N, C-alpha and C positions, 0 to 999 in steps of 0.2 A: 327728314325722311332716311331712314336706315334700310338698305338693301343689302341682302345676304351676298348677292353675286355682287362682285367689285365693278364698279361703273368707270374703271380706267380703262380707256379704249387700247392702250398698249397691253393689257392683260388679256385681252381677247386673243386667243389662239384658234385659228381656224383649221380644224381636223382635216385628214384626207377624206375626200368625197367618200359617202357611204356607197353602198350597191345601189344602183338604179331602181327607182320606183317610179311608180307611176304618178305622176302629176297632174291629174285631170284638168285642174284649174291654171295651169300655164297658159298666160295669154298668147293667142295667135300672132304671129308676126313680131312677137320680142324676143331678140336673141342677145339675152343678157341674164342677170341675176335678179331673181325678185326676191324681197324681203317682206314676210308677211309679220305682222304684229298683231297681239291682242291683250287684253287686260280684263280681270273678272275679279270678283269678290263672292265669297261664300260665307253666311249670307251677305245680301247687299243693304245696308253697309256691313263690312264683316272683313275676313282675312283679305288682304289683296295679294294678287300673283299677275304675272306676265308672261307671255310665249312668245318668241321669235322662233321662226323657221327660214331658212335663206334656200333658195333654190337656184341650181344653174342647169336650166332645161328640166329634164326629168330626175335629176340627182338632188337629193338634200344635202347641202354641204355644211349646215350648222343648224343646230337646235339648241335653244336656250328656255330653260324653266326657271323663272324668277320667283322667288317667294320674298315679298317686300320686308316681312317682319312686322308690318303695323296694321292697324284696321284702318280702313277707309272706305270708298265706294268705287263704283265702277268708272266713274268718270278719271278719277286720280289713276286708276289702275291702266286706264287706255293711255292717258297721257305718257306715264312711266314706259309703258312698252312702246310708244313711239319714241320716244327720247331714245330708249335702248336700240331701238331699229337704227338711229342715226349712228349711234356708237359702232353698230356693227357693221354698217356701210363703210365708216372710217376705218374699219379693220381689214374690210374686203379692198377697199383702195390701197391700203398699205402693205398687201399682198401681191408680190410680182406677177404671179401667175393668173390673178383675177383682176389686177388693177385696170385693163383697159377696156373690161367689160361694162355697158352701160347698166346702172341700176335703176331699180324701181322700188317703191315701198308702197306696200297694200296692207289695210285692216279694213275693220267693220266698224270702227269707232267714230260715227260720223263728225262727233263735237271735236275730238281731238285733230281730225283731219280737217275740218274747217279752219281750225285755230291757227295750224302750221302753215296753212295756204291763204291766210289773211283774210278769211271771208267774214271771220269775226274774232273776238278777243274774250279770252276767260277773264272776268272779274275776279274770282274767287282764288284764294291760296289754298291748296299748293299748285293747282293745275298752271295758273298764270306763270310761275316761276318755271315749272317744268317744260311747259312750252316755248318758253324763252330760251331755256337751255337748249331744247331740240332745235330751235332757228338758228341760233350760234354754231351749232355743230353742222346745219345744213349750209349756212353761209360759208363755211372752212370748205365744204366738199364742193361747193357750186360757184366757179369763177364766174365774176360779174353778175351775182344774183341779185345785189339791189338795183342795178340797171335794167335785168331782165324783167324784174318784178314791176318796176315802174313802166316799162314799155309793154307789157302784157305779152313778151317773147315765152316761148316755152322754156320750162327749167329743163335742165340736163337730170335732175334728181326729181322725177314726179312723184307726189303721195297722193295715192287714189283710193277711194272708197270701193270695196267689194261688197257682194252680199255675204252674209254670215255663213252661209253654207259653203262658200267656196275660201273661206278663210282657212288655211292650213295650219295655222298658228293656236286655232281656236282650243283644241283639245290640249295643247301644252300649257295654255293659259289656265286652263279648268281642271287640270290634274293638282 
């Protein structure tokens, strides 16, 4: 898979926060950074792209629009978007002003979310490899990941399904 945007975590530079915007889908009671991801193809199958938007309360702190540079289908694009969301999470955790804030990743790609949460496994390539890469990134960000997973304890970096209409990254992936 060739991606136009580099996947090296250290190449991600978080910009200064943009002006405050209305983020109506910010979760109530969550005082942290939400990373929205989405993937799309036009047509499906067709040219793959993904979008990432990270918010801190009502401020967008990062937006990425990625063209993959290859044809594929929505499932691959969603998995790439999710992997990229974990790369963004690593960059946020490496940013001193943001590193102490709790994170969560949300999207509308049920298959990718089920796979990262070990509900089921992709059998087909390249989705299986992409999700395994995302799991490796997650483990690096989540101290005690394996024991938490085995015991059913809550994870510090949840990945949750949200309705398509609430996914702020939807338009970024569709452009």
